[in-house]
Backbone atoms as SQL, in Angstrom:
CREATE TABLE atoms (id INTEGER PRIMARY KEY, chain TEXT, resi INTEGER, resn TEXT, atom TEXT, x REAL, y REAL, z REAL);
INSERT INTO atoms VALUES
  (1, 'A', 1, 'MET', 'N', 0.960, -0.974, 0.123),
  (2, 'A', 1, 'MET', 'CA', 0.080, 0.141, -0.046),
  (3, 'A', 1, 'MET', 'C', 0.884, 1.373, -0.222),
  (4, 'A', 2, 'TRP', 'N', 1.942, 1.095, 0.702),
  (5, 'A', 2, 'TRP', 'CA', 2.598, 2.453, 0.985),
  (6, 'A', 2, 'TRP', 'C', 3.400, 2.956, -0.370),
  (7, 'A', 3, 'ALA', 'N', 4.013, 1.628, -1.010),
  (8, 'A', 3, 'ALA', 'CA', 4.607, 1.923, -2.397),
  (9, 'A', 3, 'ALA', 'C', 3.686, 2.390, -3.423),
  (10, 'A', 4, 'ALA', 'N', 2.508, 1.901, -3.476),
  (11, 'A', 4, 'ALA', 'CA', 1.372, 2.385, -4.522),
  (12, 'A', 4, 'ALA', 'C', 1.251, 3.795, -3.991),
  (13, 'A', 5, 'LEU', 'N', 0.950, 4.328, -2.913),
  (14, 'A', 5, 'LEU', 'CA', 1.016, 5.550, -2.293),
  (15, 'A', 5, 'LEU', 'C', 2.212, 6.530, -2.797),
  (16, 'A', 6, 'ALA', 'N', 3.105, 6.258, -2.590),
  (17, 'A', 6, 'ALA', 'CA', 4.587, 6.981, -3.026),
  (18, 'A', 6, 'ALA', 'C', 4.544, 7.050, -4.580),
  (19, 'A', 7, 'ARG', 'N', 3.994, 6.016, -5.357),
  (20, 'A', 7, 'ARG', 'CA', 4.252, 6.311, -6.711),
  (21, 'A', 7, 'ARG', 'C', 3.134, 7.415, -7.108),
  (22, 'A', 8, 'GLY', 'N', 2.062, 7.149, -6.483),
  (23, 'A', 8, 'GLY', 'CA', 0.786, 7.998, -6.984),
  (24, 'A', 8, 'GLY', 'C', 1.028, 9.508, -6.785),
  (25, 'A', 9, 'VAL', 'N', 1.602, 9.761, -5.531),
  (26, 'A', 9, 'VAL', 'CA', 1.651, 11.187, -4.970),
  (27, 'A', 9, 'VAL', 'C', 2.945, 11.663, -5.735),
  (28, 'A', 10, 'SER', 'N', 4.266, 11.053, -5.629),
  (29, 'A', 10, 'SER', 'CA', 5.365, 11.428, -6.155),
  (30, 'A', 10, 'SER', 'C', 5.315, 11.967, -7.779),
  (31, 'A', 11, 'ALA', 'N', 4.637, 11.195, -8.438),
  (32, 'A', 11, 'ALA', 'CA', 4.388, 11.357, -9.917),
  (33, 'A', 11, 'ALA', 'C', 3.846, 12.806, -10.195),
  (34, 'A', 12, 'TYR', 'N', 3.291, 13.361, -9.344),
  (35, 'A', 12, 'TYR', 'CA', 2.663, 14.860, -9.429),
  (36, 'A', 12, 'TYR', 'C', 3.155, 15.840, -8.827),
  (37, 'A', 13, 'LYS', 'N', 4.257, 15.499, -8.174),
  (38, 'A', 13, 'LYS', 'CA', 4.771, 16.731, -7.150),
  (39, 'A', 13, 'LYS', 'C', 5.988, 17.684, -7.920),
  (40, 'A', 14, 'GLY', 'N', 5.688, 18.931, -7.513),
  (41, 'A', 14, 'GLY', 'CA', 6.771, 19.972, -8.283),
  (42, 'A', 14, 'GLY', 'C', 5.791, 20.442, -9.545),
  (43, 'A', 15, 'CYS', 'N', 5.945, 21.817, -9.809),
  (44, 'A', 15, 'CYS', 'CA', 5.711, 22.640, -11.055),
  (45, 'A', 15, 'CYS', 'C', 6.711, 23.552, -11.282),
  (46, 'A', 16, 'PRO', 'N', 6.868, 23.967, -12.436),
  (47, 'A', 16, 'PRO', 'CA', 7.790, 24.783, -12.730),
  (48, 'A', 16, 'PRO', 'C', 7.664, 26.358, -11.847),
  (49, 'A', 17, 'GLY', 'N', 8.863, 26.279, -11.366),
  (50, 'A', 17, 'GLY', 'CA', 9.005, 27.614, -10.240),
  (51, 'A', 17, 'GLY', 'C', 8.006, 27.463, -8.810),
  (52, 'A', 18, 'LEU', 'N', 7.294, 26.313, -8.943),
  (53, 'A', 18, 'LEU', 'CA', 6.661, 26.106, -7.550),
  (54, 'A', 18, 'LEU', 'C', 6.888, 24.616, -7.077),
  (55, 'A', 19, 'PRO', 'N', 7.988, 23.997, -6.751),
  (56, 'A', 19, 'PRO', 'CA', 8.194, 22.914, -6.567),
  (57, 'A', 19, 'PRO', 'C', 7.403, 22.071, -5.337),
  (58, 'A', 20, 'GLY', 'N', 6.911, 22.886, -4.428),
  (59, 'A', 20, 'GLY', 'CA', 6.110, 22.469, -3.330),
  (60, 'A', 20, 'GLY', 'C', 4.821, 21.758, -3.678),
  (61, 'A', 21, 'LEU', 'N', 4.192, 22.506, -4.749),
  (62, 'A', 21, 'LEU', 'CA', 2.803, 22.254, -5.103),
  (63, 'A', 21, 'LEU', 'C', 2.811, 21.217, -5.893),
  (64, 'A', 22, 'PHE', 'N', 1.580, 20.615, -5.811),
  (65, 'A', 22, 'PHE', 'CA', 1.265, 19.255, -6.801),
  (66, 'A', 22, 'PHE', 'C', 0.385, 19.557, -7.994),
  (67, 'A', 23, 'GLN', 'N', 0.582, 18.930, -8.997),
  (68, 'A', 23, 'GLN', 'CA', -0.166, 18.891, -10.238),
  (69, 'A', 23, 'GLN', 'C', -1.343, 18.500, -10.195),
  (70, 'A', 24, 'VAL', 'N', -2.459, 18.833, -11.159),
  (71, 'A', 24, 'VAL', 'CA', -3.520, 18.298, -11.231),
  (72, 'A', 24, 'VAL', 'C', -3.571, 16.971, -11.749),
  (73, 'A', 25, 'GLY', 'N', -2.850, 16.432, -12.466),
  (74, 'A', 25, 'GLY', 'CA', -2.933, 14.789, -12.975),
  (75, 'A', 25, 'GLY', 'C', -3.914, 14.588, -14.168),
  (76, 'A', 26, 'GLY', 'N', -4.013, 13.729, -14.635),
  (77, 'A', 26, 'GLY', 'CA', -4.617, 13.269, -15.681),
  (78, 'A', 26, 'GLY', 'C', -4.349, 13.748, -16.990),
  (79, 'A', 27, 'GLY', 'N', -2.751, 13.867, -17.068),
  (80, 'A', 27, 'GLY', 'CA', -2.181, 14.537, -18.229),
  (81, 'A', 27, 'GLY', 'C', -2.174, 15.976, -18.341),
  (82, 'A', 28, 'ASP', 'N', -2.845, 16.606, -17.198),
  (83, 'A', 28, 'ASP', 'CA', -2.577, 18.089, -17.266),
  (84, 'A', 28, 'ASP', 'C', -1.728, 18.526, -16.260),
  (85, 'A', 29, 'THR', 'N', -0.464, 19.201, -16.412),
  (86, 'A', 29, 'THR', 'CA', 0.597, 19.481, -15.755),
  (87, 'A', 29, 'THR', 'C', 0.486, 20.597, -14.898),
  (88, 'A', 30, 'ALA', 'N', -0.645, 21.495, -14.844),
  (89, 'A', 30, 'ALA', 'CA', -0.919, 22.781, -14.122),
  (90, 'A', 30, 'ALA', 'C', -0.939, 22.293, -12.662),
  (91, 'A', 31, 'CYS', 'N', -0.531, 23.450, -11.842),
  (92, 'A', 31, 'CYS', 'CA', -0.515, 23.427, -10.576),
  (93, 'A', 31, 'CYS', 'C', -1.863, 23.489, -9.860),
  (94, 'A', 32, 'ASP', 'N', -2.003, 22.760, -8.709),
  (95, 'A', 32, 'ASP', 'CA', -3.655, 23.113, -8.426),
  (96, 'A', 32, 'ASP', 'C', -3.340, 22.812, -6.731),
  (97, 'A', 33, 'LEU', 'N', -4.089, 24.140, -6.316),
  (98, 'A', 33, 'LEU', 'CA', -4.027, 24.350, -4.629),
  (99, 'A', 33, 'LEU', 'C', -4.928, 23.517, -4.255),
  (100, 'A', 34, 'LYS', 'N', -6.077, 22.928, -4.657),
  (101, 'A', 34, 'LYS', 'CA', -6.893, 21.702, -3.831),
  (102, 'A', 34, 'LYS', 'C', -6.191, 20.625, -4.005),
  (103, 'A', 35, 'THR', 'N', -5.439, 20.273, -4.977),
  (104, 'A', 35, 'THR', 'CA', -4.799, 18.822, -4.942),
  (105, 'A', 35, 'THR', 'C', -3.725, 19.203, -3.737),
  (106, 'A', 36, 'THR', 'N', -2.910, 20.146, -3.944),
  (107, 'A', 36, 'THR', 'CA', -1.881, 20.230, -2.690),
  (108, 'A', 36, 'THR', 'C', -2.483, 20.394, -1.406),
  (109, 'A', 37, 'TRP', 'N', -3.734, 21.035, -1.310),
  (110, 'A', 37, 'TRP', 'CA', -4.347, 20.970, 0.166),
  (111, 'A', 37, 'TRP', 'C', -4.673, 19.556, 0.652),
  (112, 'A', 38, 'GLY', 'N', -5.095, 18.539, -0.389),
  (113, 'A', 38, 'GLY', 'CA', -5.570, 17.449, -0.126),
  (114, 'A', 38, 'GLY', 'C', -4.187, 16.455, 0.139),
  (115, 'A', 39, 'VAL', 'N', -3.055, 16.685, -0.416),
  (116, 'A', 39, 'VAL', 'CA', -1.984, 15.768, -0.105),
  (117, 'A', 39, 'VAL', 'C', -1.480, 16.339, 1.355),
  (118, 'A', 40, 'ARG', 'N', -1.647, 17.674, 1.671),
  (119, 'A', 40, 'ARG', 'CA', -1.080, 17.989, 2.662),
  (120, 'A', 40, 'ARG', 'C', -1.772, 17.311, 3.847),
  (121, 'A', 41, 'ALA', 'N', -3.165, 17.292, 3.918),
  (122, 'A', 41, 'ALA', 'CA', -4.068, 17.025, 4.842),
  (123, 'A', 41, 'ALA', 'C', -3.894, 15.437, 4.977),
  (124, 'A', 42, 'LEU', 'N', -3.771, 14.935, 4.162),
  (125, 'A', 42, 'LEU', 'CA', -3.452, 13.380, 3.935),
  (126, 'A', 42, 'LEU', 'C', -1.933, 13.071, 4.725),
  (127, 'A', 43, 'ASP', 'N', -1.004, 13.869, 4.523),
  (128, 'A', 43, 'ASP', 'CA', -0.048, 13.952, 5.125),
  (129, 'A', 43, 'ASP', 'C', -0.052, 14.079, 6.613),
  (130, 'A', 44, 'ARG', 'N', -0.729, 14.962, 7.127),
  (131, 'A', 44, 'ARG', 'CA', -1.354, 15.170, 8.638),
  (132, 'A', 44, 'ARG', 'C', -1.799, 13.777, 8.980),
  (133, 'A', 45, 'GLN', 'N', -2.618, 13.344, 8.502),
  (134, 'A', 45, 'GLN', 'CA', -3.275, 12.304, 8.743),
  (135, 'A', 45, 'GLN', 'C', -2.492, 10.988, 9.040),
  (136, 'A', 46, 'LEU', 'N', -1.537, 10.835, 8.108),
  (137, 'A', 46, 'LEU', 'CA', -0.462, 9.760, 8.076),
  (138, 'A', 46, 'LEU', 'C', 0.761, 10.105, 9.111),
  (139, 'A', 47, 'HIS', 'N', 0.494, 11.042, 9.774),
  (140, 'A', 47, 'HIS', 'CA', 1.763, 11.537, 10.523),
  (141, 'A', 47, 'HIS', 'C', 3.086, 11.950, 9.794),
  (142, 'A', 48, 'GLY', 'N', 2.986, 12.700, 8.637),
  (143, 'A', 48, 'GLY', 'CA', 4.069, 12.902, 7.855),
  (144, 'A', 48, 'GLY', 'C', 4.706, 11.675, 7.161),
  (145, 'A', 49, 'ARG', 'N', 3.849, 10.920, 6.811),
  (146, 'A', 49, 'ARG', 'CA', 4.344, 9.551, 5.901),
  (147, 'A', 49, 'ARG', 'C', 4.339, 9.862, 4.613),
  (148, 'A', 50, 'VAL', 'N', 3.537, 10.692, 4.201),
  (149, 'A', 50, 'VAL', 'CA', 3.503, 11.054, 2.862),
  (150, 'A', 50, 'VAL', 'C', 4.683, 11.714, 2.503),
  (151, 'A', 51, 'GLY', 'N', 5.445, 12.650, 3.166),
  (152, 'A', 51, 'GLY', 'CA', 6.839, 13.276, 2.865),
  (153, 'A', 51, 'GLY', 'C', 7.771, 12.500, 2.748),
  (154, 'A', 52, 'ARG', 'N', 7.827, 11.332, 3.620),
  (155, 'A', 52, 'ARG', 'CA', 8.856, 10.433, 3.570),
  (156, 'A', 52, 'ARG', 'C', 8.756, 9.492, 2.322),
  (157, 'A', 53, 'LEU', 'N', 7.586, 9.227, 1.831),
  (158, 'A', 53, 'LEU', 'CA', 7.393, 8.423, 0.642),
  (159, 'A', 53, 'LEU', 'C', 7.725, 9.048, -0.448),
  (160, 'A', 54, 'THR', 'N', 7.381, 10.353, -0.692),
  (161, 'A', 54, 'THR', 'CA', 7.938, 11.119, -1.925),
  (162, 'A', 54, 'THR', 'C', 9.309, 11.078, -1.832),
  (163, 'A', 55, 'SER', 'N', 10.132, 11.197, -0.682),
  (164, 'A', 55, 'SER', 'CA', 11.661, 11.524, -1.135),
  (165, 'A', 55, 'SER', 'C', 12.195, 10.097, -1.085),
  (166, 'A', 56, 'ALA', 'N', 11.520, 8.945, -0.818),
  (167, 'A', 56, 'ALA', 'CA', 11.907, 7.683, -1.268),
  (168, 'A', 56, 'ALA', 'C', 11.648, 7.519, -2.589),
  (169, 'A', 57, 'ALA', 'N', 10.699, 7.904, -3.261),
  (170, 'A', 57, 'ALA', 'CA', 10.390, 7.489, -4.569),
  (171, 'A', 57, 'ALA', 'C', 11.357, 8.394, -5.683),
  (172, 'A', 58, 'ASP', 'N', 11.654, 9.606, -5.080),
  (173, 'A', 58, 'ASP', 'CA', 12.698, 10.176, -5.993),
  (174, 'A', 58, 'ASP', 'C', 14.062, 9.875, -5.796),
  (175, 'A', 59, 'GLY', 'N', 14.182, 9.185, -4.829),
  (176, 'A', 59, 'GLY', 'CA', 15.737, 8.803, -4.780),
  (177, 'A', 59, 'GLY', 'C', 16.422, 9.773, -3.929),
  (178, 'A', 60, 'THR', 'N', 16.216, 10.829, -3.317),
  (179, 'A', 60, 'THR', 'CA', 16.947, 11.522, -2.818),
  (180, 'A', 60, 'THR', 'C', 17.439, 11.037, -1.155),
  (181, 'A', 61, 'GLY', 'N', 16.326, 10.382, -0.733),
  (182, 'A', 61, 'GLY', 'CA', 16.365, 9.776, 1.031),
  (183, 'A', 61, 'GLY', 'C', 16.320, 10.691, 1.939),
  (184, 'A', 62, 'ARG', 'N', 15.704, 12.159, 1.274),
  (185, 'A', 62, 'ARG', 'CA', 15.307, 13.234, 2.210),
  (186, 'A', 62, 'ARG', 'C', 13.836, 13.102, 2.279),
  (187, 'A', 63, 'ARG', 'N', 13.466, 13.740, 3.476),
  (188, 'A', 63, 'ARG', 'CA', 12.183, 13.949, 3.491),
  (189, 'A', 63, 'ARG', 'C', 11.678, 15.090, 2.551),
  (190, 'A', 64, 'ALA', 'N', 10.778, 14.776, 1.818),
  (191, 'A', 64, 'ALA', 'CA', 10.205, 15.781, 1.073),
  (192, 'A', 64, 'ALA', 'C', 9.370, 16.900, 1.939),
  (193, 'A', 65, 'GLU', 'N', 9.397, 17.984, 1.558),
  (194, 'A', 65, 'GLU', 'CA', 8.571, 18.866, 2.292),
  (195, 'A', 65, 'GLU', 'C', 7.230, 19.071, 1.641),
  (196, 'A', 66, 'VAL', 'N', 6.040, 18.694, 2.164),
  (197, 'A', 66, 'VAL', 'CA', 4.998, 18.798, 1.315),
  (198, 'A', 66, 'VAL', 'C', 4.102, 20.068, 2.026),
  (199, 'A', 67, 'TRP', 'N', 4.737, 20.744, 3.012),
  (200, 'A', 67, 'TRP', 'CA', 4.115, 22.069, 3.514),
  (201, 'A', 67, 'TRP', 'C', 4.373, 23.126, 2.509);
């Protein structure tokens, strides 16, 4: 489950000039505040696990900032 969540979230992280936001998805690369707020809410509910998952998925090993 965690691996699937990491793949799903990491693929949409970052926009040109706004690396902390998340993209809409579905082929649209536009940044979306509603999606970003949703990811942040999920991260809070999972006690910061989403940030650790996105950093593992991108290979940096550092915690990704989703705030």
